[in-house]
N, C-alpha and C positions, 0 to 999 in steps of 0.2 A: 525196253530198258533191260540192260544186262543184270544178271543176278549179283547180289552183294557177295563178295568173297572175304572170308575171314581166314587169315593165315595164323597157324599156331607154331611157334618156334620150338617149343619143348614143353613137356608136361610130366611132372612127377606124380600126378594124381591117378588114383585107380580108375576114375571115370571123369569125363568132362560134362556129364549130363546137367549139373546145376548151371554151368556156363551156357550150354546150348539152350536150356530152358529160358534163360534170361534174354537170349538173342533170338528166340523163336519168332518174334513179331517181324523180323527182317527176312525170314526164310532164306538164310544164307547158305552158300556153299562153303564147306570147311576143307582146308588143306593143311595137313600136318607135315612139318619138315622131317626128313629122314634122320637128320642129326642136327644139333644146335650149332652147326658151323655156318660161316657166311654164305658159301655157295649153296648149301642145302636150304638155308632160309630164303635166299633170293629166288630159288627155284619155285617156291610156293608163295612168296610174298611180293614179288616184283610188281604185279598188277593187282594186288589185294587192296581192298578198301580199308581194312583194319588188321592189326597184328596183336595177337595175344602172346605175352612172353612171361616166362618165369625166371630162369637163370641165364638164358642165352644173352650174349653181348650184342647190343645194337649200336655200333659206333656210327659216326657221321658219314663215313664213306659208304656204309651199307644203306643208311637211311636215304642218302641222296640218289640211290638207284631205285627207290620205290616210286612208281609212276602215278599211283592213285591213292596212296595211303592218307587217310584223314584222321585216324585214331590209333593209338597204341595203348593197350591195357596191360598193366603190370600186375601179375598175380603175386602181390607181396607188399611189404611196408616200404622198402627202400627202392630207389631208382638209380643206383650208382652203375647199373649195367646198361643204361640208356644215355646216349649223348643228348642231353636236354637242350642245350643251345642250338644244336643242329636241327632237332625236331621243331623247335620254335621258329627258326628261320625258314623251315620248309612248310610251316603252317599245319604241322601235325599235332593234334591234341594228345597229351599224355595224361593218363589217369592211373591211380594206384589205390590201395586200400589200407589207409593208415590205422584203422581201428578194428581189424578183424580178429586178432588173436591176443588182445590185451589181457584177458583172463588167463589164457594158457601160458603166455611168456612170464607174466608176473607170478603165477603159481609155480612155474618151473624154476624161476630164480629163487623163490622162497624155499623150494624143496632143496636146491643146491646149497643154500645158506645152511639149512638145517643138517643136511648130510655132512657138510664140512664141520660144522660145530660139534656134532655128535659122533663124527668119524664112522658113519654108518657103513660106507663101502669097505673100509678096512676091517671093521668088526665082523661084517658078513663074510669077507674073505677068510678071516681066521676061523670063524665058527664052521664054515663050510669045509675047511680043511681038517676039521677035528680038533682045533685048538680053542677050547672053551676058557679063554683067559681074558682078564681085565687089564693086566699090566701093560700090554703093548699099545693100548689106546689111551692111557692116561698121559697128561691130565686132560680133563674136560671141564669147561667152565659153564656156569649157569648162564642162560641166555639173557635173563632179565638184567638190564642195566648196561649191556654191551651196545656198541654203536655200529649201526649200519650206515655207510656212506653211499649215496646214490650219485653217480656221475651222469648228469643229464636228468631232466625232470619233465619229460614228455608224458604221454598217456600211460605207457607201461610202468615206469617208476611211480607214477601217481597212484596206480592200483596196487603196487607192491608195498608202498609205505604203510597203509593201514594194516596189511597182513603182518608185516614185521612188528609193528607196534602191538599187535595182539599177542605176540610172543614175548613182549617186554623190552624189545629193542628201542633205544633212542635213535632217531633217524635224522641224518644230515643230508643235504643235497647241494650240489653245485651245478648251476646251469646259467651261463652268462646271457642267455636269450630269454630268461624268464624273469618277470617282474617280482620284486621282493614280496609284495603282498600275496603272491600265489603260494609261496612257501608258508607264510603265516596262516593262510586259509586252509592249508592241508595239515596244519598242526605240527610242522617240522621246522627245522632251522636251516636257513639258506646260508651257505658259507663260501669262502674262496676255495679254489682247488687245493692250494697248499694246506689250508686248515683242514679240509676234508681228509687229505692224505695223512696228516699228522694225528688226527683224532680217531679215525675209524678202526674198528676191529675187523670189520668185513667191508669190502668195497664191491659194489655191484655196478657194472658198466652198462649204460643205456644211451650213450651218445650216438648221434648219426655219424656215418663215415664220410668225412670231409678232408680236404688237404690239411686243414688245421688240426684235425683229431686223429689222423693216421699215426699209429704208435704213440698215442697219448699216454698210455700206460707203458712207460719205458724205464730204463735203468735209473734215471733221475727221480722219477715218480716213486719207484719201489724203494729207493734209498730214504725217501721222506716218510714212508709208511711205518707204522708201529712194527717192531720186530715180532714176527710170528703172526702178523695179520693175514687175512685171506682175501683172495680175489675171485670174483664171479663175473663171467662174461656171457651174456645171452643176446648180445647185440650184433656186432660185426667182428670177425676175426682180426682184421688188420688194425683194430683199435689197440691191440696189445702187441708189443715187441716181444715175440716169443723167445728169442735168444736171451733177452734181458730177463724174462720171466724164469726161464730155466736156471739162469745164473742166480737169481734171487731165491729160488727154491733150493738150489744146491748149497747156498751159503746159510740157509735157514733164516734169511731176512724175511721171507714169507713162509707162513706155516702151511699153506696149501692153496690150491686153485681149483675151480670148477668151471669148465668151459663147454658150452654148447656149440660154439663156433670157433673156428681156427682159421689161420691165414690161408692155408691150402686145404681144400676139402675135396675128397676125403683125406684124412690125416695120413701122411706117408707112413709106411710100415717101419721106417727107420727113425721116426720122430723121437727125440729124447723125452717127449711128454708121456710116452707110453711106458707102462710098467711101474709107475710110481704110486706108492701107497698114499701119498698126499695130493694126488691129482685125480679129479673126477672128470670123466669125459662122457658127453652124450652127443650122438651124431646129428646135430642140428635138428633136434626134435621139439624144441621148446614151443614152437608155433602150433604144434599139431593137436588137433582133436577132430573127430568126425564133424562136429558142429562148426568148428573154425574153418575147415576147408570148404564146406558148403557155403558159409557166409562169404568167404574170400572169392570164390568163383562167381557167386551171384552178384556181389557188389561190383566186381571188376567188369564183368560182361555187361551188366546193366548200364554202366556208364558208357561203354563202347556203343551200345545200342542207342543211348541218348544222343551221343555226338553224331552218329551216322544218320539219326533222324532229325538233326537240326536243333536239338535241345541242349541245355547246359548240363555238363557233368557235375555230379555231386562231389567227387573227389579229384578235381583237376590238380595238375602239377604246373607250377610256374617256373620257367628256367631262370 
């Protein structure tokens, strides 16, 4: 019997030891693509039994050239970089890890809310430059009684809600795929999208990236928000129309924004989002902790091992 082959398209991790430990029972051969480009991926994956992928694109035309692939493991929450209908048609099982960084992303979103509310980055910039002044950062509002609106109410915003409530925020959420009693059970108010836009002082985006949600936060949405409200995005960059966001910031319709994700990553050096005192940028780090990465690799690779061993995956994706 030939040895099991695991192809790895790309890896941002310092080490893949947690994944390899989870796959050890298969005693596989590992092949790492030189670059996350189609030709380089095919060079290592064409006859592989499974593929491990992080950010690389796996379109249908690439998947159809894989001759032995039974499983694709995605190191992450989303699977928009994989052609799921093609994988399903080819009989390739796809798994992901929807619950590995819930604490980290909800903590990061809360930190961005607080940083915007208290103008932490601007105050730090002033103080570091020798300007020990209060005037440039006023006014600041008390957190208690302000409204945080959550766009989407999956696992991450459900962990964010109690953290926000602990600071005194009233929390609203909009998610057309969530039953009304789920909002009540979490002690928050479920509302329409327009109602959320109109009432929220802060809006934190947690929707999946779908055709229907691409640029969900656009000029029309910003126009419906409270003047001076703040936007936080730790989900997917294309959920926000960045040109419309910049216009809303320029007109002071929005008071500020905090983005961990942007449409093009890394952010181009000429981006108008750079250099603004009312914009906080973090380089797609919300997911990160040492513990989260170990959990991510272990859960993803364990499911691939299960599929290749004829067992059921714990975190399968249905196209």
